C-alpha positions in Angstrom: 3.6 -32.7 37.7 2.6 -29.3 36.2 1.5 -29.4 32.6 1.2 -26.7 30.0 -1.6 -26.9 27.5 -1.0 -25.6 24.0 -3.9 -24.1 22.0 -4.0 -27.2 19.7 -5.3 -29.3 22.7 -7.5 -26.4 23.9 -9.2 -26.3 20.4 -9.6 -30.0 20.4 -11.3 -29.9 23.8 -13.9 -27.3 22.9 -14.7 -28.4 19.4 -17.0 -31.5 19.4 -16.2 -32.2 15.7 -12.5 -32.1 16.2 -10.9 -35.5 15.4 -9.2 -35.6 18.8 -12.1 -34.1 20.8 -12.5 -37.0 23.2 -8.8 -37.3 24.0 -8.3 -33.6 24.5 -11.4 -33.3 26.7 -10.2 -36.3 28.8 -6.7 -34.7 29.2 -8.3 -31.5 30.5 -10.4 -33.6 33.0 -7.6 -36.0 34.1 -4.5 -33.8 34.4 -4.6 -32.1 37.8 -2.1 -29.2 37.6 -2.8 -27.4 34.3 -1.6 -24.0 33.0 -1.8 -22.1 29.8 -1.3 -18.5 28.8 -3.9 -15.9 27.7 -2.2 -15.9 24.2 -3.3 -19.6 23.9 -6.9 -18.5 24.3 -6.4 -16.0 21.5 -4.9 -18.7 19.3 -7.9 -20.9 20.2 -10.3 -18.2 19.1 -8.4 -17.7 15.9 -8.3 -21.4 15.0 -12.0 -21.8 15.8 -13.1 -18.9 13.7 -10.6 -19.1 10.8 -10.1 -22.9 10.4 -13.3 -24.3 11.7 -15.6 -21.3 10.8 -17.2 -21.2 14.3 -19.1 -17.9 14.7 -17.1 -15.4 16.6 -19.5 -15.0 19.5 -19.5 -18.8 20.1 -15.8 -19.1 19.6 -15.2 -16.3 22.2 -17.5 -18.1 24.7 -15.7 -21.4 24.1 -12.2 -20.0 24.4 -13.0 -17.9 27.5 -14.8 -20.9 29.2 -11.5 -22.7 29.2 -10.6 -20.5 32.2 -12.7 -22.9 34.3 -10.7 -25.9 33.2 -7.1 -24.5 33.0 -5.3 -21.8 35.1 -4.7 -19.0 32.6 -2.2 -16.2 33.1 -0.8 -13.5 30.8 2.6 -13.4 29.2 4.9 -10.8 30.6 7.3 -8.4 28.8 10.1 -10.6 30.3 8.6 -13.6 28.5 8.9 -11.8 25.2 12.4 -10.7 25.9 13.4 -14.2 26.9 11.8 -15.7 23.8 13.4 -13.2 21.4 16.8 -13.9 23.0 16.3 -17.6 22.8 15.1 -17.3 19.2 18.5 -15.9 18.2 20.3 -18.7 20.1 18.1 -21.5 18.7 17.7 -20.1 15.1 14.0 -19.7 15.5 12.4 -17.5 12.9 8.9 -16.4 11.9 5.9 -17.9 13.6 8.2 -20.3 15.6 8.4 -17.4 18.0 4.9 -18.1 19.1 5.8 -21.7 20.0 8.8 -20.4 21.8 6.6 -18.0 23.8 4.5 -20.9 25.0 7.7 -22.8 26.0 9.1 -19.8 27.9 5.8 -19.3 29.7 5.6 -23.0 30.6 9.2 -23.0 32.0 8.6 -19.9 34.0 5.6 -21.5 35.6 7.5 -24.7 36.4 5.7 -26.9 33.9 7.6 -30.1 33.1 5.6 -31.1 30.0 3.6 -29.5 27.2 0.5 -31.1 25.9 0.2 -30.4 22.2 -1.0 -31.9 18.9 2.0 -30.2 17.2 4.8 -32.1 18.7 7.4 -31.1 16.1 6.7 -27.4 16.7 7.9 -27.7 20.3 10.8 -30.2 20.1 13.1 -27.4 18.8 12.0 -24.7 21.2 11.6 -26.8 24.4 14.0 -29.8 24.2 14.3 -30.0 28.0 10.5 -30.4 28.5 8.4 -33.5 27.9 6.4 -32.9 24.7 3.3 -35.0 25.1 0.5 -35.6 22.6 -1.7 -38.0 24.6 
């Protein structure tokens, strides 16, 4: 089953001091068909530098190294159009659009589940997908 990896799990996998590091790392090693979007790498970098105060050169290396563990592809203009259309339909506002972009990307690539540490963020934007934490 194809699985989408949200940035919350990506951060947990690269940051040794993260409270869920071992579980996130194990998920990346055990799940065979993994995908994420380039935007998730940017979110990983932002979280590492802003929240965890990782120096930006190290954060960039850690985020980009994830390309070896997860297939990474870019969002398309169509993904943005779909997300903004769905946002109107689902009543999504503000930063919820970013979670919706992840869900749109995951669906377009045939993912059946999203691995995230932010389960509630995705239940509203991807009710038809399995939202898995571990």
